[in-house]
Biopython code that builds the backbone (N, CA, C, O; Angstrom):
import numpy as np
from Bio.PDB.StructureBuilder import StructureBuilder

atoms = [
    (1, "MET", "N", (41.926, 57.592, -4.048)),
    (1, "MET", "CA", (43.161, 57.605, -4.789)),
    (1, "MET", "C", (42.869, 57.856, -6.266)),
    (1, "MET", "O", (43.271, 58.892, -6.795)),
    (2, "LEU", "N", (42.173, 56.926, -6.954)),
    (2, "LEU", "CA", (41.829, 57.144, -8.360)),
    (2, "LEU", "C", (40.870, 58.307, -8.530)),
    (2, "LEU", "O", (40.835, 58.946, -9.581)),
    (3, "GLU", "N", (40.084, 58.582, -7.480)),
    (3, "GLU", "CA", (39.130, 59.671, -7.552)),
    (3, "GLU", "C", (39.827, 61.013, -7.735)),
    (3, "GLU", "O", (39.220, 61.967, -8.222)),
    (4, "ASP", "N", (41.100, 61.092, -7.348)),
    (4, "ASP", "CA", (41.867, 62.330, -7.453)),
    (4, "ASP", "C", (42.448, 62.544, -8.851)),
    (4, "ASP", "O", (42.863, 63.654, -9.183)),
    (5, "VAL", "N", (42.482, 61.496, -9.669)),
    (5, "VAL", "CA", (43.050, 61.583, -11.017)),
    (5, "VAL", "C", (41.930, 61.922, -11.994)),
    (5, "VAL", "O", (40.901, 61.247, -12.006)),
    (6, "PRO", "N", (42.114, 62.961, -12.815)),
    (6, "PRO", "CA", (41.080, 63.279, -13.810)),
    (6, "PRO", "C", (40.826, 62.079, -14.722)),
    (6, "PRO", "O", (41.759, 61.391, -15.135)),
    (7, "TYR", "N", (39.553, 61.840, -15.028)),
    (7, "TYR", "CA", (39.132, 60.692, -15.824)),
    (7, "TYR", "C", (39.910, 60.585, -17.126)),
    (7, "TYR", "O", (40.318, 59.490, -17.512)),
    (8, "ASP", "N", (40.119, 61.702, -17.806)),
    (8, "ASP", "CA", (40.788, 61.660, -19.106)),
    (8, "ASP", "C", (42.295, 61.427, -19.000)),
    (8, "ASP", "O", (42.969, 61.345, -20.026)),
    (9, "GLN", "N", (42.834, 61.319, -17.801)),
    (9, "GLN", "CA", (44.249, 61.021, -17.627)),
    (9, "GLN", "C", (44.481, 59.599, -17.123)),
    (9, "GLN", "O", (45.626, 59.192, -16.931)),
    (10, "LEU", "N", (43.412, 58.845, -16.908)),
    (10, "LEU", "CA", (43.558, 57.457, -16.475)),
    (10, "LEU", "C", (44.017, 56.595, -17.642)),
    (10, "LEU", "O", (43.599, 56.805, -18.781)),
    (11, "LEU", "N", (44.868, 55.633, -17.357)),
    (11, "LEU", "CA", (45.346, 54.698, -18.372)),
    (11, "LEU", "C", (44.887, 53.296, -18.007)),
    (11, "LEU", "O", (44.806, 52.947, -16.830)),
    (12, "CYS", "N", (44.587, 52.495, -19.023)),
    (12, "CYS", "CA", (44.185, 51.106, -18.823)),
    (12, "CYS", "C", (45.355, 50.331, -18.215)),
    (12, "CYS", "O", (46.491, 50.431, -18.678)),
    (13, "THR", "N", (45.056, 49.560, -17.173)),
    (13, "THR", "CA", (46.114, 48.778, -16.529)),
    (13, "THR", "C", (46.558, 47.596, -17.378)),
    (13, "THR", "O", (47.600, 46.998, -17.109)),
    (14, "LEU", "N", (45.775, 47.251, -18.404)),
    (14, "LEU", "CA", (46.126, 46.105, -19.243)),
    (14, "LEU", "C", (46.887, 46.506, -20.501)),
    (14, "LEU", "O", (47.862, 45.851, -20.870)),
    (15, "CYS", "N", (46.449, 47.581, -21.166)),
    (15, "CYS", "CA", (47.079, 47.940, -22.442)),
    (15, "CYS", "C", (47.669, 49.345, -22.464)),
    (15, "CYS", "O", (48.292, 49.737, -23.451)),
    (16, "SER", "N", (47.483, 50.107, -21.391)),
    (16, "SER", "CA", (48.043, 51.459, -21.228)),
    (16, "SER", "C", (47.401, 52.519, -22.118)),
    (16, "SER", "O", (47.926, 53.626, -22.232)),
    (17, "ARG", "N", (46.279, 52.197, -22.746)),
    (17, "ARG", "CA", (45.592, 53.230, -23.521)),
    (17, "ARG", "C", (44.841, 54.157, -22.582)),
    (17, "ARG", "O", (44.412, 53.733, -21.510)),
    (18, "PRO", "N", (44.675, 55.428, -22.971)),
    (18, "PRO", "CA", (43.927, 56.349, -22.112)),
    (18, "PRO", "C", (42.433, 56.027, -22.135)),
    (18, "PRO", "O", (41.889, 55.619, -23.161)),
    (19, "LEU", "N", (41.789, 56.215, -21.002)),
    (19, "LEU", "CA", (40.348, 56.041, -20.921)),
    (19, "LEU", "C", (39.667, 57.309, -21.432)),
    (19, "LEU", "O", (40.291, 58.361, -21.569)),
    (20, "GLY", "N", (38.392, 57.178, -21.703)),
    (20, "GLY", "CA", (37.627, 58.334, -22.138)),
    (20, "GLY", "C", (37.206, 58.271, -23.584)),
    (20, "GLY", "O", (36.494, 59.159, -24.055)),
    (21, "GLU", "N", (37.626, 57.244, -24.305)),
    (21, "GLU", "CA", (37.300, 57.133, -25.721)),
    (21, "GLU", "C", (36.195, 56.117, -25.984)),
    (21, "GLU", "O", (35.702, 56.028, -27.108)),
    (22, "ASN", "N", (35.800, 55.356, -24.983)),
    (22, "ASN", "CA", (34.842, 54.275, -25.172)),
    (22, "ASN", "C", (33.806, 54.332, -24.046)),
    (22, "ASN", "O", (34.149, 54.576, -22.889)),
    (23, "VAL", "N", (32.545, 54.105, -24.395)),
    (23, "VAL", "CA", (31.488, 54.148, -23.378)),
    (23, "VAL", "C", (31.609, 52.987, -22.390)),
    (23, "VAL", "O", (31.025, 53.047, -21.308)),
    (24, "ASP", "N", (32.347, 51.940, -22.734)),
    (24, "ASP", "CA", (32.524, 50.787, -21.848)),
    (24, "ASP", "C", (33.748, 50.906, -20.942)),
    (24, "ASP", "O", (34.073, 49.963, -20.221)),
    (25, "ASP", "N", (34.430, 52.052, -20.971)),
    (25, "ASP", "CA", (35.574, 52.244, -20.079)),
    (25, "ASP", "C", (35.154, 51.999, -18.637)),
    (25, "ASP", "O", (34.051, 52.361, -18.229)),
    (26, "GLN", "N", (36.050, 51.378, -17.869)),
    (26, "GLN", "CA", (35.792, 51.057, -16.458)),
    (26, "GLN", "C", (36.848, 51.753, -15.595)),
    (26, "GLN", "O", (37.853, 51.139, -15.235)),
    (27, "PRO", "N", (36.632, 53.025, -15.261)),
    (27, "PRO", "CA", (37.666, 53.763, -14.516)),
    (27, "PRO", "C", (37.874, 53.264, -13.097)),
    (27, "PRO", "O", (38.960, 53.438, -12.544)),
    (28, "TYR", "N", (36.866, 52.649, -12.492)),
    (28, "TYR", "CA", (36.978, 52.230, -11.096)),
    (28, "TYR", "C", (36.903, 50.723, -10.950)),
    (28, "TYR", "O", (36.377, 50.223, -9.955)),
    (29, "TRP", "N", (37.421, 49.992, -11.927)),
    (29, "TRP", "CA", (37.450, 48.537, -11.870)),
    (29, "TRP", "C", (38.312, 48.117, -10.684)),
    (29, "TRP", "O", (39.331, 48.757, -10.423)),
    (30, "PRO", "N", (37.935, 47.057, -9.953)),
    (30, "PRO", "CA", (38.684, 46.672, -8.737)),
    (30, "PRO", "C", (40.186, 46.472, -8.938)),
    (30, "PRO", "O", (40.972, 46.778, -8.041)),
    (31, "SER", "N", (40.591, 45.968, -10.091)),
    (31, "SER", "CA", (42.022, 45.734, -10.315)),
    (31, "SER", "C", (42.710, 46.922, -10.960)),
    (31, "SER", "O", (43.902, 46.851, -11.260)),
    (32, "GLY", "N", (41.996, 48.004, -11.179)),
    (32, "GLY", "CA", (42.557, 49.207, -11.781)),
    (32, "GLY", "C", (41.763, 49.597, -13.013)),
    (32, "GLY", "O", (40.955, 48.808, -13.502)),
    (33, "PRO", "N", (41.978, 50.796, -13.521)),
    (33, "PRO", "CA", (41.232, 51.258, -14.688)),
    (33, "PRO", "C", (41.375, 50.299, -15.870)),
    (33, "PRO", "O", (42.445, 49.736, -16.101)),
    (34, "MET", "N", (40.284, 50.124, -16.611)),
    (34, "MET", "CA", (40.291, 49.230, -17.766)),
    (34, "MET", "C", (39.575, 49.933, -18.924)),
    (34, "MET", "O", (38.459, 50.427, -18.762)),
    (35, "CYS", "N", (40.221, 49.974, -20.087)),
    (35, "CYS", "CA", (39.593, 50.600, -21.248)),
    (35, "CYS", "C", (38.434, 49.727, -21.741)),
    (35, "CYS", "O", (38.346, 48.545, -21.407)),
    (36, "GLY", "N", (37.566, 50.319, -22.527)),
    (36, "GLY", "CA", (36.398, 49.608, -23.020)),
    (36, "GLY", "C", (36.747, 48.393, -23.857)),
    (36, "GLY", "O", (36.066, 47.372, -23.769)),
    (37, "ASP", "N", (37.795, 48.478, -24.669)),
    (37, "ASP", "CA", (38.189, 47.336, -25.504)),
    (37, "ASP", "C", (38.640, 46.152, -24.647)),
    (37, "ASP", "O", (38.259, 45.012, -24.914)),
    (38, "CYS", "N", (39.446, 46.417, -23.623)),
    (38, "CYS", "CA", (39.905, 45.338, -22.741)),
    (38, "CYS", "C", (38.729, 44.776, -21.943)),
    (38, "CYS", "O", (38.651, 43.569, -21.713)),
    (39, "TYR", "N", (37.822, 45.646, -21.523)),
    (39, "TYR", "CA", (36.646, 45.196, -20.791)),
    (39, "TYR", "C", (35.789, 44.281, -21.669)),
    (39, "TYR", "O", (35.346, 43.224, -21.220)),
    (40, "GLN", "N", (35.557, 44.686, -22.915)),
    (40, "GLN", "CA", (34.758, 43.864, -23.828)),
    (40, "GLN", "C", (35.436, 42.526, -24.091)),
    (40, "GLN", "O", (34.763, 41.497, -24.151)),
    (41, "ALA", "N", (36.749, 42.522, -24.248)),
    (41, "ALA", "CA", (37.483, 41.267, -24.465)),
    (41, "ALA", "C", (37.366, 40.366, -23.239)),
    (41, "ALA", "O", (37.217, 39.152, -23.379)),
    (42, "ARG", "N", (37.430, 40.939, -22.051)),
    (42, "ARG", "CA", (37.299, 40.172, -20.812)),
    (42, "ARG", "C", (35.908, 39.558, -20.711)),
    (42, "ARG", "O", (35.760, 38.394, -20.340)),
    (43, "GLU", "N", (34.898, 40.343, -21.040)),
    (43, "GLU", "CA", (33.530, 39.838, -20.984)),
    (43, "GLU", "C", (33.315, 38.723, -22.019)),
    (43, "GLU", "O", (32.608, 37.754, -21.743)),
    (44, "MET", "N", (33.919, 38.855, -23.197)),
    (44, "MET", "CA", (33.814, 37.816, -24.220)),
    (44, "MET", "C", (34.488, 36.529, -23.728)),
    (44, "MET", "O", (33.951, 35.437, -23.911)),
    (45, "ASP", "N", (35.653, 36.660, -23.109)),
    (45, "ASP", "CA", (36.325, 35.489, -22.540)),
    (45, "ASP", "C", (35.448, 34.811, -21.492)),
    (45, "ASP", "O", (35.365, 33.584, -21.446)),
    (46, "ASN", "N", (34.789, 35.618, -20.646)),
    (46, "ASN", "CA", (33.898, 35.054, -19.638)),
    (46, "ASN", "C", (32.724, 34.330, -20.279)),
    (46, "ASN", "O", (32.335, 33.257, -19.818)),
    (47, "ASP", "N", (32.151, 34.905, -21.346)),
    (47, "ASP", "CA", (31.028, 34.268, -22.041)),
    (47, "ASP", "C", (31.447, 32.934, -22.656)),
    (47, "ASP", "O", (30.717, 31.946, -22.572)),
    (48, "ILE", "N", (32.632, 32.916, -23.276)),
    (48, "ILE", "CA", (33.137, 31.678, -23.879)),
    (48, "ILE", "C", (33.384, 30.632, -22.800)),
    (48, "ILE", "O", (33.027, 29.466, -22.970)),
    (49, "TRP", "N", (33.993, 31.042, -21.695)),
    (49, "TRP", "CA", (34.256, 30.128, -20.588)),
    (49, "TRP", "C", (32.963, 29.528, -20.054)),
    (49, "TRP", "O", (32.890, 28.323, -19.814)),
    (50, "MET", "N", (31.941, 30.360, -19.865)),
    (50, "MET", "CA", (30.659, 29.861, -19.354)),
    (50, "MET", "C", (30.008, 28.899, -20.352)),
    (50, "MET", "O", (29.439, 27.884, -19.951)),
    (51, "ALA", "N", (30.088, 29.211, -21.644)),
    (51, "ALA", "CA", (29.512, 28.328, -22.658)),
    (51, "ALA", "C", (30.219, 26.973, -22.652)),
    (51, "ALA", "O", (29.567, 25.933, -22.750)),
    (52, "GLU", "N", (31.548, 26.980, -22.538)),
    (52, "GLU", "CA", (32.301, 25.726, -22.483)),
    (52, "GLU", "C", (31.978, 24.948, -21.213)),
    (52, "GLU", "O", (31.862, 23.723, -21.248)),
    (53, "LEU", "N", (31.833, 25.647, -20.100)),
    (53, "LEU", "CA", (31.491, 24.999, -18.840)),
    (53, "LEU", "C", (30.117, 24.343, -18.939)),
    (53, "LEU", "O", (29.934, 23.206, -18.505)),
    (54, "ASN", "N", (29.155, 25.061, -19.511)),
    (54, "ASN", "CA", (27.809, 24.509, -19.680)),
    (54, "ASN", "C", (27.812, 23.322, -20.635)),
    (54, "ASN", "O", (27.100, 22.344, -20.406)),
    (55, "ALA", "N", (28.599, 23.393, -21.698)),
    (55, "ALA", "CA", (28.685, 22.285, -22.650)),
    (55, "ALA", "C", (29.290, 21.057, -21.980)),
    (55, "ALA", "O", (28.835, 19.935, -22.205)),
    (56, "ASP", "N", (30.318, 21.268, -21.154)),
    (56, "ASP", "CA", (30.940, 20.154, -20.423)),
    (56, "ASP", "C", (29.948, 19.514, -19.458)),
    (56, "ASP", "O", (29.899, 18.290, -19.336)),
    (57, "GLU", "N", (29.160, 20.335, -18.776)),
    (57, "GLU", "CA", (28.166, 19.805, -17.844)),
    (57, "GLU", "C", (27.094, 19.013, -18.585)),
    (57, "GLU", "O", (26.675, 17.950, -18.128)),
    (58, "GLU", "N", (26.650, 19.532, -19.733)),
    (58, "GLU", "CA", (25.630, 18.816, -20.507)),
    (58, "GLU", "C", (26.177, 17.518, -21.047)),
    (58, "GLU", "O", (25.466, 16.514, -21.064)),
    (59, "ALA", "N", (27.428, 17.508, -21.493)),
    (59, "ALA", "CA", (28.037, 16.271, -21.981)),
    (59, "ALA", "C", (28.182, 15.267, -20.844)),
    (59, "ALA", "O", (28.008, 14.066, -21.051)),
    (60, "GLY", "N", (28.492, 15.740, -19.671)),
    (60, "GLY", "CA", (28.620, 14.863, -18.509)),
    (60, "GLY", "C", (27.300, 14.232, -18.137)),
    (60, "GLY", "O", (27.267, 13.075, -17.718)),
    (61, "ASP", "N", (26.210, 14.965, -18.282)),
    (61, "ASP", "CA", (24.882, 14.427, -17.982)),
    (61, "ASP", "C", (24.524, 13.300, -18.943)),
    (61, "ASP", "O", (23.952, 12.294, -18.523)),
    (62, "ASP", "N", (24.854, 13.449, -20.236)),
    (62, "ASP", "CA", (24.554, 12.437, -21.230)),
    (62, "ASP", "C", (25.380, 11.166, -21.011)),
    (62, "ASP", "O", (24.892, 10.057, -21.228)),
    (63, "SER", "N", (26.627, 11.336, -20.583)),
    (63, "SER", "CA", (27.488, 10.178, -20.422)),
    (63, "SER", "C", (27.120, 9.341, -19.200)),
    (63, "SER", "O", (27.519, 8.181, -19.100)),
    (64, "GLU", "N", (26.374, 9.914, -18.286)),
    (64, "GLU", "CA", (25.992, 9.182, -17.081)),
    (64, "GLU", "C", (24.779, 8.271, -17.321)),
    (64, "GLU", "O", (24.496, 7.381, -16.519)),
    (65, "LEU", "N", (24.064, 8.505, -18.436)),
    (65, "LEU", "CA", (22.855, 7.698, -18.703)),
    (65, "LEU", "C", (23.189, 6.356, -19.261)),
    (65, "LEU", "O", (22.290, 5.562, -19.538)),
]
sb = StructureBuilder()
sb.init_structure("model")
sb.init_model(0)
sb.init_chain("A")
sb.init_seg("    ")
for serial, (resi, resn, name, xyz) in enumerate(atoms, 1):
    if name == "N":
        sb.init_residue(resn, " ", resi, " ")
    sb.init_atom(name, np.array(xyz, "f"), 0.0, 1.0, " ", f" {name:<3s}", serial, name[0])
structure = sb.get_structure()
């Protein structure tokens, strides 16, 4: 389906910007095409979430002693 659409005509499913302007563009992302900016923001959110999760786990270890 997406394979039939030219890469430069794909739009980001999150912000509607056209793909092809950023090396981080994700044309075949499982939830639909994603521009590089949205992809980078998603990855940053994941990094922050993991850091908070790790901090919570470390705090939990200290409180058990």
